[in-house]
C-alpha angles and dihedrals in degrees: 000000000000119000122248089255091052091049091051090049091051091047090054094044095053096029091230124122089200097048112150114205094202144009130222114278117258111241101158121119125247093265092058092044090053089056090050093050091049092057100037130106093256102203089051094046094047090051092048092049093048090052096045095044095039089231118126092185084092086070095071111175092225088061096050110131110242094218091222107206112264115236101174111332128033115256116244114259093000091297097306113165120244089254091052091048092052093053092043092053091053091049092046090052090053090050093050089050090053092050089052099043094044091043091232113168105151141057133201138201111305129229117257092249092053091050090052092050091049094048092045090054096047097042100038090246097304095158095181088067096054100086095050091046093051085060086065099040115092092194095056110103089215097044087152107200100100117077113259093211139059130223094233091056095049104033109012111177094013120126109231111151116180127206117213114195115211136018100224127106094301095043093051090049090052093047092050096050094043089049090052089055092047092238109153112242145167124207121210120197124186093207124072090243140030128255104086114209092005091057091049101042106067100139121141112284097015113160142129120292090200125067111279097235091057090056105069140085121270086229095050108044103174111194105187101070109154099211136048088225105029122233116240093251091054092053091048091050089050095051091048092046091051090052090051094047090047091052094230101119093090089058093060122097105204127205087025120128125197107226104167142018121191123185113221107207094194097055094028091229140116119248106211124197114200128184127208121220088258091059100255112141130210131188120210137170123239132178093214139009129213114196112206097167095126131209110266099055111096111075117233113215112174117230099253118189113250095013090136090060096060112108100194133082121288130189140164116233090247092052100048114179104223091183089068114087109214095182112117091006132117108250132189120201116195113203139028102224130116097297095044089049089061098036099051097058090042092055101034099088096044104048129079091224136003124198115192116197107204125189094173132000119245126241110233130200117216111259109163092176095051094122097030130114122233113282125259088243092056091047091052093048095048090051098043108030113067112251094350095140091052092050087051089052089052089049091053090047096051092046087054094056094082091019109162094323091128091059095058101040109114125232118223111251094007109174096207095074134154092027096046138007104212144003091269091046089051090050090053090047092054093048092051093046090051088055091050090050089056093047094049098037090115092046105040091164088070097048097084092053091047096056112085118231095217135068120284108261095022086108132022111298119221134213117258128202095154100269094108093056091044091054093049091049093051115118087233094058129088119188114208118195097164094091129237120292097179146315122264132196091268103034145304130328115210126214091267089060095252114143116218110200112211138165097212133031119200116197104211086168099130131229144291099257097165094055095088116188088355094157096043127077110220115185115186136176118339089013095287114155112220095234090053088051092051096041090201094315108096112206132173134172107253084352087285117079135043125200113252094026106090121198089007116128131187118207114207089002130160120335100004101100115117117213109166099015141024137032130285092213092049092053092047094048093048091051090051091048092048090053090050091050088053090051089049090053090051093049096042092050092046088237127145099227148348124233125186116232120245091235090057091052092048091051092049094048091048090053094048093045091052089053094048093050088063094056133083091248091053098058115118093239095054124093123187144133087273086081131067129222090280092057093247117135098245102161108050135080110217096195136058135272088260092063092048089050090056094045092053099037096094138021100233110219093209090059094055145058118219114211118217 
């Protein structure tokens, strides 16, 4: 067993807090290995075998998965034909035999040429993806996420304290990377514990609506996830475990809210006012500030008439009251978005009555395994084949680069608007409607309310394994599409004047994603407050920097949210790494601060806006939380991870001003 020092060394070398130096030895006979090969994800297994055995003949070009574009459901084995799959299974069996017979249970960094061959095989030769994928590949010698410099080497003796706001997914990523660079930092977190959205959202049924292995850090590639779509508690445990392994917990000040930031032009520093839960305030000086407050954090509860009259229990999905027993009670759920989609099926069997207030129906992508655990075959492979789970994570990531982008790209002059935006989008619509028709065949009166009246992909699409339709068809469920007129003492009165008496009201009404930094005053150069600068239209260069606010960095800021393609963690990590590159430029130049130029921001926003106008969510007849009060799509990234990689790869001097 390796010593603690050896484990730390390996973690640093591979930039993975979950690095496993060795796998279990394979002892199974050929018959059992044949069964494993028959049930494996073959492109993943062939890549893992090629890496572990040092034999790229496993990457035969005639077995290369075609990566057929995904319309609604992923294609088995990346679209490999039955003939390809047959040959690949035989080759995989031979590789498993070799691992067993040669007693190979570890893998090391690969040579550049081998990495290129592996990526070419998995991506179909899409070279413009390689750099972004190396960021996710532990075995690439130029993985590229960790800083290749250290504060003491660049700015020894200089005072440069950094404030990181928030200890959720983005804040932990920032703390880890800044710690790697040796940049001194302090994290403030308003909540009494870390975890961000996963600490706050604990409602019944909460879980990922993206595949688990696409929802993790490149520097913390956990392999033993129990579910294909992780439950909320599992994700929270993961975030907290990452923080512990990274050693950043002791740098977090809990129950500490940032209330004000003031740029001091003379000292070129930020004066930060923080407030403890007891009300005590403190003012400190920081050289730079990293805001990791996220987007989906501030609950949105509409101002319903008569709400103060209601005598029952109310709660927002993010503020679930676990002391309230909903079993046997009459419950109203307002909303049909991602949280309602999970809450309604979780409550349906336990309540005496469920009233669902629907403004618009959700589009749902088929996901039969939504509530399933990982398979026994996957568990065996991740234990016995070196680095298999991490290769699988890379496979999920690369498939997500194009995602379903082709299904939501609008055609000029398309006649099917406003119900679809292109021929492919219409095709997806028809497939999904056919599925709804099957699900509601025994309740045709519900079908009309279940079919959305907007294009697929114009709003967030959910994962469907049949439980939503089952909940709506329950004899205990009433679906109300009339809208809400007002609250009463006993419940909710709809626009038809019908009163629905309920004991509990759940606001699954989403968040205020476009209100960045809404509860923080940020005063930059020349006394300009950031919300006055934005005027309700938050904009940031690369989603990170804002002109007039030097050394101030947003993580997962405006316009970088992926909805049909990409990875949340990739976008967050790249924003963190871009901010750290900016800090490096400041330190290396002996400057005080960096400030992005207005022209650079305008150019970036123009590019992003042009991309969004081509998408389903950017059509003039679509309204969703992707847009701000001005109607501009301010939340969503209309390109792929590869484009964001390129945008954040360098800090372009011409786009910035360096303050002395």
